[in-house]
C-alpha positions in Angstrom: 104.4 93.1 91.6 104.2 96.9 91.9 102.5 97.9 95.1 100.7 100.9 96.4 100.9 101.5 100.2 97.9 103.0 102.0 98.7 105.5 104.8 97.3 103.0 107.4 100.2 100.7 106.7 102.9 103.4 106.6 101.8 104.8 109.9 102.7 101.5 111.5 106.3 101.9 110.4 106.7 104.8 112.8 104.3 104.1 115.6 104.0 100.7 117.2 100.9 98.9 116.1 99.9 95.3 115.8 101.1 95.1 112.2 104.3 97.1 112.7 106.7 94.1 112.8 105.1 92.4 109.8 105.1 95.4 107.6 108.7 96.3 108.5 109.8 92.8 107.6 107.8 92.9 104.4 109.3 96.2 103.3 112.8 95.0 104.2 112.3 91.9 102.1 111.3 94.0 99.1 114.3 96.4 99.4 112.7 99.1 97.4 111.6 102.7 97.9 107.9 103.4 98.6 106.2 106.1 96.6 104.0 108.5 98.5 102.2 111.7 97.6 100.8 114.8 99.3 97.7 113.0 100.6 99.9 110.2 102.2 102.1 112.8 103.8 99.4 114.8 105.5 97.4 111.7 106.4 100.4 110.0 108.0 101.4 113.1 110.0 97.8 113.7 111.1 97.5 110.1 112.2 100.5 110.6 114.4 98.9 113.7 115.9 95.6 111.9 116.4 97.5 109.2 118.3 98.9 112.0 120.5 95.5 113.5 121.0 94.1 110.2 122.1 96.9 109.6 124.5 98.3 106.6 122.5 101.7 108.3 122.2 103.4 111.1 124.1 105.1 114.2 122.8 108.4 112.5 122.6 107.0 109.6 120.4 105.2 112.1 118.3 108.4 114.1 117.6 110.3 110.9 117.0 107.7 109.6 114.5 107.7 112.9 112.6 111.5 112.8 112.6 111.7 109.3 111.3 109.3 110.1 108.5 111.4 113.1 107.5 114.6 110.9 107.6 113.0 108.3 105.4 112.1 111.0 102.9 115.6 112.4 103.0 117.2 109.0 102.6 115.0 108.0 99.7 113.2 105.1 101.5 110.1 107.1 100.8 109.9 109.0 97.5 107.5 111.8 96.8 105.6 111.3 93.5 102.9 113.8 92.6 100.2 112.1 90.6 98.0 113.8 88.1 95.3 114.7 90.6 92.7 115.4 87.9 93.0 111.8 86.6 93.1 110.4 90.1 89.9 112.3 91.1 88.2 111.2 87.9 89.0 107.6 88.7 87.9 108.0 92.3 84.5 109.4 91.1 84.2 106.4 88.7 84.9 104.0 91.5 82.5 105.9 93.8 79.6 105.7 91.3 80.2 102.0 90.9 81.0 100.8 94.4 80.3 103.2 97.3 76.5 102.9 97.5 76.9 99.2 98.1 80.2 99.1 100.1 80.3 102.4 101.9 83.9 103.4 101.1 85.3 106.7 102.5 86.6 109.4 100.1 90.3 109.1 101.1 90.1 105.3 100.6 88.7 105.8 97.1 91.5 108.4 96.3 94.1 105.9 97.4 92.7 103.1 95.2 92.5 105.5 92.3 96.0 106.7 92.9 97.2 103.1 92.9 95.7 102.7 89.4 97.3 105.9 88.4 100.7 104.7 89.3 100.1 101.4 87.5 100.2 99.4 90.8 99.1 95.8 90.6 98.5 95.6 94.3 97.4 97.6 97.3 98.8 97.2 100.8 96.3 98.3 103.4 95.1 97.6 107.0 91.6 98.7 106.1 89.3 95.8 105.2 86.7 97.8 103.3 89.5 99.4 101.2 91.0 96.0 100.5 87.6 94.6 99.5 87.0 97.5 97.1 90.5 97.3 95.7 90.1 93.6 95.1 86.7 94.2 93.4 88.3 96.8 91.2 91.0 94.4 90.1 94.0 95.0 92.4 95.7 92.3 94.4 95.7 93.1 98.1 98.1 92.6 101.0 96.8 92.7 104.5 98.9 93.4 107.6 96.1 94.2 110.0 95.8 92.1 113.1 
């Protein structure tokens, strides 16, 4: 199964969260690189900085998380893949028109689901229940590591 990883899951690789051990074991068992794009990268880095702002991590952990992310990109554990954003946004709008009024999904969650379809993923890995429900309704299999 080809999987698309939401930023919520990838953050837990670098900052200790309830799902950190499970997602680390899961990725190790798959032994494959994870494709990310520009939205992932800024969302992940911003999540680290939000954790710092909230006092969940200190400056040392923030620097470490940013460094580990850079290392994983350099080592090829994470691979940058730039999607055709016009196609992704068109799919996100289609999903929004079909689903958001009833399910209340946020824009970035829609973009991630649309990007999953763009990269021909058969499944979505996410810690966000609304995003998982929408992805499932749209035809993707879902993997949940949230506690």
